[in-house]
C-alpha positions as CSV (number, residue, x, y, z in Angstrom):
1,M,-18.8,6.2,-69.7
2,G,-18.8,3.8,-73.3
3,K,-16.3,3.7,-75.2
4,G,-14.8,7.5,-76.5
5,A,-16.9,9.1,-74.2
6,L,-16.8,12.8,-73.1
7,A,-16.7,14.7,-69.8
8,L,-16.7,17.5,-68.4
9,S,-15.4,18.4,-65.2
10,F,-14.5,21.9,-63.1
11,D,-11.4,22.5,-62.1
12,G,-10.7,25.8,-60.0
13,G,-12.3,28.4,-62.5
14,N,-11.0,25.8,-65.9
15,W,-14.2,23.7,-67.8
16,L,-12.2,20.3,-68.8
17,C,-13.0,17.7,-71.1
18,I,-12.5,14.2,-70.1
19,N,-12.2,10.9,-73.0
20,S,-12.5,7.8,-71.8
21,S,-10.5,6.3,-74.3
22,F,-7.5,8.7,-74.4
23,R,-4.6,7.0,-72.2
24,P,-1.9,8.8,-71.1
25,L,1.5,7.7,-72.3
26,P,4.2,5.8,-69.9
27,Y,6.6,7.9,-68.1
28,E,9.1,5.5,-70.0
29,Q,7.6,6.2,-73.9
30,K,7.2,9.9,-73.1
31,K,10.4,10.3,-71.7
32,S,11.5,9.0,-75.3
33,A,9.2,10.9,-76.4
34,D,10.1,13.9,-76.1
35,N,14.1,13.4,-75.8
36,I,13.1,12.1,-79.6
37,N,11.1,16.1,-79.8
38,S,14.2,18.2,-79.3
39,R,17.0,16.5,-81.0
40,L,14.6,16.5,-83.9
41,Q,14.2,20.4,-83.1
42,L,18.3,21.2,-82.5
43,V,18.4,18.6,-86.0
44,M,16.2,21.1,-87.7
45,R,18.5,24.4,-85.6
46,S,21.9,23.3,-87.0
47,G,21.0,20.1,-89.2
48,K,20.4,19.6,-92.5
49,V,17.2,17.6,-93.6
50,A,14.8,16.4,-95.9
51,L,10.7,16.8,-95.2
52,G,8.4,14.0,-97.8
53,Y,8.5,10.9,-99.4
54,K,9.8,12.1,-102.3
55,Q,13.0,14.3,-101.6
56,T,13.5,10.6,-98.9
57,L,14.0,8.3,-101.9
58,K,15.7,10.7,-104.2
59,N,18.3,10.7,-100.8
60,L,18.2,7.4,-99.9
61,R,19.3,6.5,-103.7
62,S,21.5,8.8,-104.3
63,G,23.2,7.6,-100.5
64,K,23.7,10.5,-98.7
65,A,20.8,9.9,-96.1
66,K,22.0,8.7,-92.4
67,L,18.9,8.2,-90.9
68,V,14.7,8.0,-91.9
69,I,12.0,8.7,-89.7
70,L,8.3,7.8,-90.4
71,A,5.4,9.0,-89.4
72,S,3.4,5.7,-87.3
73,N,0.8,6.3,-89.1
74,T,2.7,6.3,-92.4
75,P,0.4,4.2,-95.2
76,P,2.1,0.8,-95.2
77,L,2.9,0.9,-99.2
78,R,5.1,3.5,-99.3
79,K,6.4,2.7,-95.3
80,S,7.4,-0.7,-96.7
81,E,8.9,1.0,-100.2
82,V,11.1,3.3,-98.0
83,E,11.9,0.6,-95.4
84,Y,12.3,-1.3,-99.0
85,Y,15.4,0.9,-99.8
86,S,17.4,2.4,-96.7
87,M,18.2,-1.5,-96.4
88,L,19.8,-1.0,-99.8
89,A,21.3,2.1,-98.6
90,K,22.6,0.5,-95.0
91,T,20.2,3.6,-93.5
92,G,18.4,3.3,-89.5
93,V,14.9,3.4,-89.9
94,H,13.9,5.2,-87.2
95,H,9.6,4.4,-86.4
96,F,8.5,7.6,-84.4
97,T,5.9,7.7,-82.0
98,G,3.6,9.8,-82.8
99,T,1.5,11.2,-86.1
100,N,2.8,12.7,-88.8
101,N,0.8,15.9,-87.2
102,D,3.2,15.3,-84.7
103,L,5.6,14.7,-86.6
104,G,5.1,18.2,-88.6
105,T,5.2,19.9,-85.3
106,A,8.4,18.6,-83.6
107,C,10.9,19.5,-86.5
108,G,8.4,23.4,-86.2
109,K,6.7,22.9,-89.3
110,Y,3.0,23.7,-90.0
111,F,2.4,21.2,-91.7
112,R,2.6,17.0,-92.0
113,V,5.1,15.0,-92.3
114,S,5.1,11.5,-92.7
115,C,8.8,11.1,-93.9
116,M,11.8,12.4,-93.2
117,C,15.6,11.7,-93.4
118,I,18.5,13.6,-92.0
119,L,21.5,14.6,-94.4
120,D,24.1,16.1,-91.6
121,A,23.2,16.0,-88.0
122,G,24.3,19.1,-87.2
123,D,25.0,19.2,-83.2
124,S,22.7,16.6,-82.3
125,D,23.4,13.6,-81.7
126,I,20.6,11.8,-83.1
127,L,22.5,9.0,-85.1
128,R,24.2,8.2,-82.4
129,S,21.8,7.1,-80.3
130,M,19.0,6.1,-82.7
131,P,19.5,2.2,-84.6
132,S,21.6,2.0,-88.0
133,E,22.9,-0.6,-89.7
134,N,25.8,1.0,-90.6
């Protein structure tokens, strides 16, 4: 099969669609992705976050942000600007392995989130487990 080719397979009553260009995540990456997703869910329930580029920059400038999380498909100019403000504010930046759709889903939202910052971690230990510049 060529690049991006699809194959259909019948598996005991279920049709499976197989994409040949799909590569499953290695075990370690999958484990860390599940770890960050569960921590994000706990932060969303018990802590305080700001979603979006404008809110993240506003909180970085005011010094309220504790950790910034960027999706993998954030535009490069926007990503470098957020990283620059994070460096000035001495705030850690975590590069989320998934896309903005995945980050929005991990936050429990039905919209895309390319940039977010954590203001208060609540019951989660996400600030201790993620890299920070403190």
